[in-house]
matplotlib code that plots the C-alpha trace (Angstrom):
import matplotlib.pyplot as plt

x = [96.5, 94.2, 91.1, 93.4, 95.2, 95.1, 95.1, 91.3, 89.4, 85.9, 87.4, 88.4, 85.0, 86.1, 88.6, 87.9, 89.5, 90.2, 90.6, 93.6, 93.9, 96.9, 95.0, 94.2, 90.6, 91.4, 94.4, 92.2, 89.7, 92.4, 93.6, 90.2, 89.4, 92.8, 92.2, 88.9, 90.6, 89.7, 92.2, 92.7, 94.1, 94.8, 94.4, 95.3, 94.0, 96.5, 94.5, 97.0, 100.1, 101.5, 99.0, 99.5, 101.2, 99.3, 99.2, 95.4, 94.5, 94.6, 95.7, 99.2, 102.4, 103.1, 99.7, 100.5, 103.7, 101.8, 99.2, 102.0, 103.7, 100.4, 99.9, 103.4, 102.8, 99.7, 101.2, 98.6, 99.3, 99.3, 98.7, 98.4, 95.7, 96.1, 92.9, 94.3, 92.3, 89.1, 89.5, 90.2, 87.2, 84.7, 85.6, 87.9, 86.3, 82.9, 84.0, 85.2, 82.2, 79.8, 81.4, 81.3, 77.5, 77.2, 76.5, 78.1, 79.6, 80.2, 83.4, 83.3, 80.0, 81.3, 84.4, 82.5, 79.9, 82.3, 85.6, 85.1, 81.7, 81.8, 85.3, 86.9, 83.9, 84.0, 87.7, 86.9, 84.3, 86.6, 89.2, 86.6, 86.4, 83.1, 83.2, 84.9, 85.7, 86.4, 87.1, 83.8, 81.9, 78.6, 76.9, 75.5, 73.1, 70.7, 67.2, 63.8, 63.2, 66.7, 70.0, 70.1, 72.6, 72.7, 74.4, 77.7, 77.5, 79.8, 77.5, 80.5, 82.1, 79.1, 79.8, 76.5, 75.7, 78.4, 77.3, 73.7, 74.9, 75.9, 73.9, 71.2, 72.2, 75.8, 75.0, 75.6, 79.1, 80.1, 81.7, 82.2, 84.0, 84.3, 80.5, 80.0, 83.1, 83.9, 87.0, 88.8, 88.1, 89.7, 92.7, 93.1, 92.8, 95.5, 97.8, 97.0, 97.8, 101.0, 100.0, 102.3, 99.3, 97.9, 98.7, 98.2, 96.3, 92.8, 92.3, 89.9, 90.3, 89.1, 92.0, 92.8, 92.4, 94.7, 96.9, 94.8, 91.4, 88.9, 88.1, 91.8, 92.0, 89.1, 90.5, 93.9, 92.4, 90.2, 92.9, 93.1, 89.4, 88.4, 86.8, 83.3, 82.8, 79.3, 77.2, 76.3, 72.6, 69.8, 66.7, 65.0, 67.9, 69.7, 73.4, 75.5, 78.8, 80.7, 82.7, 85.2, 83.5, 80.6, 82.8, 84.0, 80.5, 78.2, 74.8, 75.1, 78.4, 79.0, 82.7, 84.5, 81.6, 83.4, 80.2, 79.6, 75.9, 73.9, 73.2, 75.0, 74.4, 74.6, 74.7, 71.1, 71.7, 74.0, 72.9, 75.9, 74.2, 73.7, 76.9, 74.8, 75.3, 72.1, 72.5, 70.2, 69.6, 70.1, 66.4, 66.1, 68.3, 65.4, 63.7, 60.6, 61.0, 63.4, 63.6, 66.2, 67.1, 69.2, 68.1, 69.4, 67.2, 68.6, 65.5, 63.1, 63.0, 61.4, 59.4, 55.9, 54.1, 54.5, 56.7, 57.6, 61.4, 64.3, 66.5, 70.2, 71.4, 75.1, 77.6, 77.3, 74.2, 71.1, 68.5, 65.2, 61.7, 60.2, 57.7, 59.1, 56.8, 58.2, 57.8, 56.9, 60.5, 61.2, 64.5, 63.3, 61.4, 59.8, 60.9, 58.7, 60.2, 58.2, 60.4, 62.3, 65.9, 68.8, 71.5, 70.6, 72.8, 72.0, 74.6, 74.7, 73.3, 69.9, 70.0, 66.8, 66.7, 64.3, 66.0, 69.4, 68.5, 69.6, 66.6, 68.4, 69.4, 69.8, 71.3, 69.6, 68.6, 66.0, 65.1, 62.0, 61.2]
y = [43.8, 44.3, 46.2, 48.9, 49.4, 53.2, 52.9, 52.9, 55.0, 56.5, 59.9, 58.6, 57.6, 57.6, 54.8, 51.2, 47.8, 46.1, 42.3, 41.5, 37.9, 38.6, 38.3, 41.0, 41.5, 42.5, 44.5, 46.6, 47.0, 48.6, 50.8, 52.1, 52.9, 54.6, 56.7, 57.8, 59.3, 56.7, 55.9, 52.2, 49.4, 46.2, 42.8, 39.4, 36.3, 33.6, 30.4, 27.6, 26.3, 24.7, 24.9, 22.8, 24.6, 25.5, 28.5, 28.1, 28.4, 31.4, 32.4, 30.7, 32.3, 33.6, 35.3, 37.0, 38.3, 39.6, 41.3, 43.0, 44.1, 45.7, 47.4, 48.8, 50.1, 51.9, 53.1, 51.3, 49.8, 46.1, 43.3, 39.6, 38.2, 34.6, 32.7, 29.2, 27.8, 29.4, 28.3, 24.7, 24.6, 26.5, 25.5, 22.4, 20.4, 21.3, 20.2, 16.8, 16.3, 16.9, 14.2, 11.8, 12.4, 11.7, 15.3, 17.8, 20.8, 24.3, 25.5, 28.9, 29.7, 28.6, 30.8, 33.9, 33.4, 32.6, 34.2, 37.2, 38.5, 37.3, 37.2, 39.8, 42.2, 41.9, 42.8, 45.8, 47.0, 46.4, 48.6, 51.4, 51.0, 51.9, 49.3, 46.2, 46.0, 42.9, 42.0, 40.1, 40.6, 41.7, 44.9, 46.4, 49.3, 51.3, 51.6, 52.9, 49.7, 49.5, 47.9, 45.2, 42.6, 42.4, 40.4, 41.7, 43.4, 40.8, 37.8, 35.5, 36.5, 37.2, 35.8, 36.8, 33.1, 32.7, 35.8, 35.0, 34.4, 38.0, 39.2, 41.6, 44.3, 44.1, 45.2, 48.9, 48.0, 46.0, 47.5, 45.7, 48.2, 45.7, 45.1, 47.3, 46.2, 43.3, 41.1, 42.7, 46.1, 45.0, 43.7, 47.0, 49.0, 46.8, 47.7, 51.4, 51.4, 49.4, 46.6, 43.6, 41.3, 42.6, 39.4, 37.0, 33.8, 33.2, 31.1, 28.3, 25.5, 24.9, 26.6, 24.0, 21.1, 22.7, 20.3, 17.1, 15.7, 16.6, 12.9, 12.2, 15.1, 13.7, 10.2, 11.4, 13.5, 10.7, 8.1, 7.7, 6.8, 3.3, 3.1, 1.7, -0.3, -0.8, -1.6, 0.2, -0.5, 0.2, 1.8, -1.6, -2.9, -4.8, -4.8, -3.9, -3.2, -2.4, 0.7, 1.6, 4.6, 6.9, 10.0, 9.2, 9.7, 12.7, 13.0, 13.1, 11.3, 8.9, 8.3, 6.1, 3.9, 0.7, -0.8, -2.7, -2.4, -2.5, 1.2, 4.2, 4.6, 7.8, 8.4, 9.2, 9.4, 8.4, 6.7, 7.0, 5.2, 2.1, 2.7, 2.5, 4.4, 4.4, 4.5, 4.7, 6.0, 9.6, 10.5, 9.5, 12.5, 14.8, 16.4, 18.6, 20.0, 20.4, 21.8, 24.4, 25.1, 27.5, 30.2, 33.8, 36.5, 39.8, 41.5, 40.9, 39.3, 36.3, 35.6, 37.2, 34.0, 31.9, 33.8, 33.2, 33.5, 32.3, 29.7, 29.2, 25.7, 25.9, 28.5, 29.7, 27.6, 29.2, 30.5, 28.7, 29.7, 28.2, 28.8, 29.1, 28.6, 29.6, 27.1, 27.9, 28.1, 31.1, 29.6, 26.9, 26.9, 24.4, 25.0, 23.7, 24.0, 24.8, 22.4, 19.3, 20.0, 17.5, 16.3, 18.5, 17.5, 17.9, 20.2, 22.6, 26.1, 27.2, 30.9, 32.9, 35.9, 38.4, 39.6, 40.7, 41.0, 38.3, 37.7, 35.1, 31.5, 28.3, 24.8, 22.0, 19.3, 17.1, 16.6, 15.0, 13.7]
z = [210.7, 213.6, 214.5, 215.9, 212.6, 211.9, 208.1, 208.0, 210.4, 210.6, 209.7, 206.3, 204.9, 201.3, 202.0, 201.2, 201.0, 197.7, 197.6, 195.5, 194.2, 192.0, 188.7, 186.1, 187.3, 190.9, 189.6, 187.3, 190.1, 192.3, 189.4, 188.6, 192.3, 192.7, 189.6, 191.0, 194.0, 196.6, 199.4, 199.3, 201.3, 199.4, 201.1, 199.7, 201.4, 202.1, 201.8, 201.6, 203.4, 200.3, 197.3, 194.2, 191.4, 188.2, 186.0, 185.7, 189.4, 191.8, 195.3, 195.0, 196.4, 192.9, 192.9, 196.2, 194.7, 191.7, 193.9, 195.9, 192.7, 191.5, 194.8, 194.7, 191.2, 192.3, 195.6, 197.7, 201.2, 200.8, 203.4, 203.4, 205.7, 206.8, 206.3, 205.9, 208.8, 207.8, 204.1, 205.2, 207.5, 205.4, 201.9, 201.6, 204.5, 203.1, 199.6, 200.9, 203.2, 200.3, 198.3, 201.3, 201.3, 197.6, 196.6, 194.2, 196.0, 194.7, 196.4, 194.7, 196.3, 199.7, 199.3, 198.3, 201.1, 203.9, 203.0, 200.8, 201.9, 205.5, 206.9, 204.6, 204.8, 208.6, 208.5, 206.3, 208.7, 211.7, 210.1, 209.6, 205.8, 204.2, 201.5, 200.1, 196.4, 194.4, 190.7, 190.2, 187.0, 188.6, 189.5, 192.7, 192.2, 194.3, 192.9, 194.0, 196.0, 197.5, 196.7, 194.0, 192.8, 189.0, 186.3, 184.9, 181.5, 180.0, 179.7, 179.0, 182.3, 184.5, 188.0, 189.8, 190.1, 192.7, 194.7, 195.8, 199.3, 200.0, 203.0, 201.8, 204.3, 203.0, 199.4, 200.1, 201.3, 198.2, 195.0, 191.7, 189.5, 186.6, 186.4, 183.4, 181.6, 179.3, 179.7, 176.6, 178.1, 181.4, 179.5, 177.7, 181.0, 182.5, 179.6, 179.9, 183.6, 183.0, 185.4, 185.5, 185.4, 182.1, 180.1, 183.0, 182.1, 183.4, 186.5, 185.4, 188.0, 191.5, 193.1, 195.8, 193.3, 190.8, 188.8, 189.3, 188.7, 191.4, 192.0, 192.5, 194.9, 196.9, 196.9, 198.1, 200.8, 202.0, 201.8, 205.5, 205.7, 205.2, 201.7, 201.6, 198.5, 197.1, 194.1, 190.9, 190.2, 187.8, 189.2, 189.5, 191.7, 189.1, 190.0, 187.0, 188.7, 191.8, 193.1, 195.7, 197.1, 196.3, 196.4, 192.8, 191.4, 190.6, 189.0, 185.2, 185.1, 182.2, 182.1, 184.6, 185.7, 184.7, 183.6, 180.3, 179.2, 176.0, 176.2, 177.7, 181.4, 183.5, 187.2, 188.3, 192.0, 194.8, 198.1, 200.5, 203.4, 201.3, 199.3, 196.1, 192.8, 190.8, 187.0, 184.0, 180.5, 179.6, 179.5, 183.1, 184.1, 183.3, 186.4, 186.6, 190.2, 193.0, 196.5, 197.4, 201.0, 203.1, 200.6, 200.9, 199.5, 198.1, 196.7, 199.6, 203.0, 201.4, 198.2, 198.4, 197.6, 194.4, 192.0, 188.3, 187.9, 185.8, 187.5, 186.8, 187.8, 186.8, 186.2, 182.6, 182.0, 180.4, 183.0, 182.6, 183.5, 186.7, 189.5, 193.0, 196.0, 199.4, 202.2, 205.8, 207.1, 204.8, 203.7, 201.4, 198.1, 195.8, 192.2, 189.3, 185.9, 182.8, 180.8, 182.2, 183.2, 182.9, 185.2, 188.2, 191.2, 194.9, 196.5, 193.6, 193.7, 192.3, 191.7, 191.0, 188.6, 187.3, 184.2, 185.3, 188.9, 191.4, 193.6, 195.7, 195.7, 197.7, 197.8, 195.8, 198.3, 196.5, 192.8, 191.4, 187.9]

ax = plt.figure().add_subplot(projection="3d")
ax.plot(x, y, z, "-o")
ax.set_aspect("equal")
plt.show()
């Protein structure tokens, strides 16, 4: 496909692109839009040269076959776009680099930010499409104050946490047809439309780590780099063990420390420059504040001064009340929690909500007890 492809032109303004992963969610997304009378082009992203096999991951060659089968069933033109290089550079390399730095990455956020709602949305616009539709469980709605990103109606499947990085001006060009549905309803619709993916299992793993533990994946990928052994220490500097590389540790970790101590120890922090892993008792994992940087705002250009919000620190975790104070650069905020929060890791996402509305979010850089 190229910008000159005639399938999508400005003369066909009811046409759009649907991102097809080969799962039941994107399949039903396409079926619903087709039933509404839209003219669609289905695009699947090829992200790997030779991905690991697992029936709990996504974006494998089998998934591309399933996506093509659904598109054929719905009589939708289908294309595979090769984003192997972009995925490696923007997602896998980022994932590995974050572990090198002793941080905890969120590859699903990176994939949505850079692949789906940057690269694929740009492709949609280049083809003359008005909008890009995906199978995310979230909602985009236009209100009196403009377009808003909202949680999905199915609280067990809500994926808005991963979507805070969508550019604000892109919201009118995004469609989430499953936002008002529950997962059982989506399964039922897949059956009603006779889709071959109706009974397909959920993808629940980091797609490119499928089939192995993430630490084993990181170790294998970094095997050509000289490992830097170091110490495992208490906060007062007492050495209680040694390690072969900080990439194997993340804040909150208990298992796999290889340390015998008179009380359970947890990873409190990682210092990659000194090759130190700092450990301590469970209660020392509690923090009262953090700084989030590289924030993207969806409900305003930047927060209008200090603002009381709910903050979600992990996918499927409960949002907690906090006060955010914008810093001078406009892309960073100080976050003060009303109650201490446990095992918050630099590198993860902090997403700010007002009820169901996603105000914005950023990357956790610094935590404070």
